[in-house]
C-alpha positions as CSV (number, residue, x, y, z in Angstrom):
1,M,153.6,119.9,-98.3
2,K,154.7,116.3,-98.1
3,R,153.2,113.8,-95.7
4,V,155.6,112.6,-93.0
5,L,155.9,108.9,-92.4
6,C,158.0,107.3,-89.7
7,V,159.7,103.9,-90.2
8,V,160.9,101.9,-87.2
9,E,162.9,98.8,-88.3
10,D,166.2,97.5,-86.9
11,E,167.3,95.8,-90.0
12,K,169.1,98.7,-91.7
13,D,168.9,97.4,-95.2
14,L,165.2,96.8,-95.0
15,N,164.7,100.2,-93.3
16,E,166.6,101.9,-96.2
17,L,164.6,99.8,-98.9
18,V,161.2,100.9,-97.4
19,K,162.4,104.4,-97.1
20,R,163.4,104.6,-100.7
21,Y,160.2,103.2,-102.0
22,L,158.1,105.5,-99.9
23,E,160.1,108.5,-100.9
24,K,159.4,107.6,-104.6
25,E,155.7,108.2,-103.6
26,N,156.7,111.6,-102.5
27,Y,156.5,111.0,-98.8
28,E,158.9,112.4,-96.4
29,V,160.4,109.4,-94.5
30,R,162.1,109.5,-91.1
31,S,163.9,106.4,-90.3
32,Y,164.7,104.9,-86.8
33,L,166.5,101.7,-86.0
34,T,165.8,101.4,-82.3
35,Y,162.9,101.8,-79.9
36,D,164.7,104.6,-78.0
37,Q,165.2,106.6,-81.3
38,A,161.6,106.3,-82.2
39,A,160.3,106.9,-78.7
40,M,161.8,110.4,-78.7
41,H,159.5,111.4,-81.6
42,V,156.1,109.9,-80.7
43,G,154.9,113.4,-79.9
44,D,155.9,114.9,-83.3
45,E,152.8,116.7,-84.5
46,D,153.5,116.5,-88.2
47,V,153.6,112.7,-88.5
48,S,150.9,111.2,-90.6
49,L,151.7,107.5,-90.3
50,W,153.9,105.0,-88.4
51,I,155.3,101.7,-89.8
52,L,156.6,99.7,-86.9
53,D,158.6,96.4,-86.6
54,I,157.3,94.3,-83.7
55,M,160.7,93.1,-82.5
56,L,162.9,96.1,-81.5
57,D,166.1,95.4,-79.5
58,D,164.8,94.9,-76.0
59,R,161.5,96.4,-76.5
60,S,158.6,95.9,-78.9
61,G,156.5,97.7,-81.5
62,F,153.5,96.9,-79.2
63,D,155.1,99.2,-76.5
64,L,155.8,101.8,-79.1
65,I,152.1,101.9,-80.4
66,E,150.9,102.5,-76.9
67,A,153.1,105.6,-76.6
68,I,152.0,106.8,-80.1
69,K,148.4,106.5,-79.4
70,I,148.7,108.3,-76.1
71,Q,150.2,111.2,-77.9
72,S,148.4,111.0,-81.3
73,P,145.4,108.6,-81.1
74,G,144.3,109.4,-84.7
75,V,147.6,108.7,-86.4
76,P,147.4,105.3,-88.3
77,V,150.0,102.6,-87.6
78,I,151.1,99.6,-89.7
79,F,152.9,96.7,-88.2
80,M,155.4,94.7,-90.1
81,S,156.9,91.5,-88.7
82,A,158.6,88.2,-89.5
83,R,156.1,86.5,-87.1
84,D,153.1,85.4,-89.1
85,K,150.9,84.6,-86.1
86,E,147.3,85.3,-85.5
87,F,148.0,86.1,-81.9
88,D,150.3,89.0,-83.0
89,R,147.7,90.3,-85.5
90,I,145.1,90.3,-82.8
91,I,147.3,92.2,-80.3
92,G,148.1,94.7,-83.0
93,L,144.5,95.4,-83.7
94,E,143.6,95.6,-80.0
95,K,146.3,98.2,-79.6
96,G,144.9,100.3,-82.5
97,S,147.0,99.3,-85.6
98,D,145.5,99.7,-89.1
99,D,147.3,97.0,-90.9
100,Y,149.8,94.1,-90.5
101,I,152.2,92.9,-93.1
102,T,154.4,89.8,-92.8
103,K,158.0,89.7,-93.8
104,P,159.3,89.0,-96.4
105,F,157.1,91.3,-98.3
106,S,157.1,93.3,-101.5
107,P,157.9,96.9,-101.0
108,K,155.3,97.6,-103.6
109,E,152.6,95.9,-101.5
110,L,153.7,98.0,-98.5
111,V,153.4,101.2,-100.6
112,L,149.9,100.2,-101.7
113,R,148.9,99.5,-98.2
114,V,150.3,102.9,-97.1
115,N,148.5,104.8,-99.9
116,N,145.2,103.0,-99.1
117,I,145.4,104.0,-95.5
118,M,146.4,107.6,-96.3
119,R,143.5,108.0,-98.6
120,R,141.0,106.6,-96.1
121,V,142.3,108.5,-93.0
122,Y,142.9,111.8,-94.7
123,K,140.1,111.6,-97.4
124,D,138.3,114.7,-96.1
125,E,141.4,117.0,-96.7
126,I,141.7,119.0,-99.8
127,T,143.9,117.1,-102.2
128,R,143.3,118.8,-105.6
129,I,146.0,120.9,-107.2
130,L,145.1,123.6,-109.8
131,I,147.6,123.8,-112.6
132,D,147.1,125.5,-116.0
133,G,143.3,125.2,-115.9
134,Y,143.4,121.5,-114.8
135,E,142.5,120.0,-111.5
136,V,144.7,117.2,-110.2
137,D,143.6,115.0,-107.5
138,E,146.8,113.5,-106.1
139,N,145.1,111.1,-103.7
140,Q,142.6,109.7,-106.2
141,R,145.2,110.0,-109.0
142,K,142.8,111.7,-111.4
143,V,143.0,114.8,-113.5
144,F,140.0,116.9,-114.6
145,S,139.5,119.5,-117.3
146,A,136.3,121.6,-117.2
147,G,134.7,119.0,-114.9
148,S,135.5,116.0,-117.1
149,E,138.1,113.4,-116.1
150,L,141.0,112.8,-118.5
151,E,142.2,109.2,-119.1
152,L,145.9,109.2,-118.0
153,T,148.0,106.1,-117.7
154,T,149.8,105.4,-114.5
155,K,153.1,106.7,-115.8
156,E,151.6,109.8,-117.4
157,F,150.2,110.7,-114.1
158,D,153.4,109.9,-112.3
159,L,155.4,112.1,-114.8
160,L,152.8,114.9,-114.3
161,M,153.3,114.9,-110.5
162,L,157.1,114.9,-110.9
163,F,156.7,118.1,-113.0
164,I,154.4,119.7,-110.5
165,K,156.3,118.9,-107.4
166,N,159.8,119.6,-108.7
167,K,159.8,122.8,-110.5
168,G,163.2,124.4,-110.5
169,T,165.0,121.0,-110.2
170,A,166.9,119.6,-113.2
171,F,166.7,115.9,-113.8
172,S,168.5,113.7,-116.4
173,R,166.5,111.1,-118.3
174,D,168.1,108.4,-116.2
175,Q,167.0,110.2,-113.0
176,I,163.4,110.4,-114.3
177,L,163.4,106.7,-115.2
178,T,164.6,106.0,-111.6
179,K,161.9,108.3,-110.1
180,V,158.9,107.4,-112.4
181,W,159.7,104.0,-113.6
182,E,161.3,101.1,-111.7
183,V,164.6,101.7,-109.9
184,N,166.2,99.0,-112.1
185,Y,164.3,99.9,-115.3
186,Y,166.5,99.2,-118.3
187,G,164.2,100.3,-121.1
188,S,165.1,102.9,-123.7
189,D,165.3,106.4,-122.5
190,R,162.9,107.3,-125.3
191,V,160.1,106.0,-123.0
192,V,160.5,109.4,-121.2
193,D,160.0,111.3,-124.5
194,D,157.2,109.2,-125.7
195,T,155.2,109.4,-122.3
196,L,155.7,113.1,-122.3
197,R,154.4,113.6,-125.8
198,R,151.3,111.6,-125.0
199,L,150.8,113.7,-121.9
200,R,151.0,116.9,-123.8
201,R,148.5,115.6,-126.3
202,K,146.0,114.8,-123.6
203,M,146.7,118.1,-121.6
204,P,147.5,120.6,-124.4
205,N,147.0,123.6,-122.0
206,L,150.1,122.6,-119.9
207,S,152.3,125.6,-120.0
208,I,156.0,125.4,-121.1
209,H,157.0,126.5,-117.6
210,T,155.1,123.6,-116.0
211,I,156.5,121.0,-118.3
212,Y,160.1,122.3,-118.5
213,G,160.3,124.1,-115.3
214,F,162.5,121.5,-113.7
215,G,165.1,121.5,-116.4
216,Y,164.3,118.6,-118.7
217,R,164.4,119.1,-122.4
218,L,163.3,116.9,-125.3
219,G,166.2,116.0,-127.6
């Protein structure tokens, strides 16, 4: 089951950009543009993390975090703001935020901060997936065979997770490049085939159903 993240940001383009990057990490993202939209969902029990802009129409993210903490005190919160002021950071910490990132920021940096918080807060939950005799620890991004860790590159692991989580879905090479590599990656589509061949050498027990179950074919 995908983790649910809520993004509250009144700049629509930034909201969409953050949403797209987080969805690439296999999160389910719910986007809200106003305080009132978000306030209606502070009690949603399936939310794992909130990302809040401080300035929201006529209210603030500081008001929103108070409502969130009343309903779900254990759910982590990240503030993002154009105001790089120590005063705002202190208020955020006092109200229970877990992190604070200043605009403009790299979406990759935000994703890393989100992943770090998710691993820390939910570290005690079972995160290993059993597939074809292998154990895949999604949070730690590690794969084990008979108790020994396999050495996979970042993209090999990302490609493996795409296989595991999208069985029955057919993707083109271009779609795989978009999902596993950068959105604007312009390298040869052979990189998909080469990465898959390396993955198969390292994990020879992966079944054909696992590898090809979502419709991709070497060619």
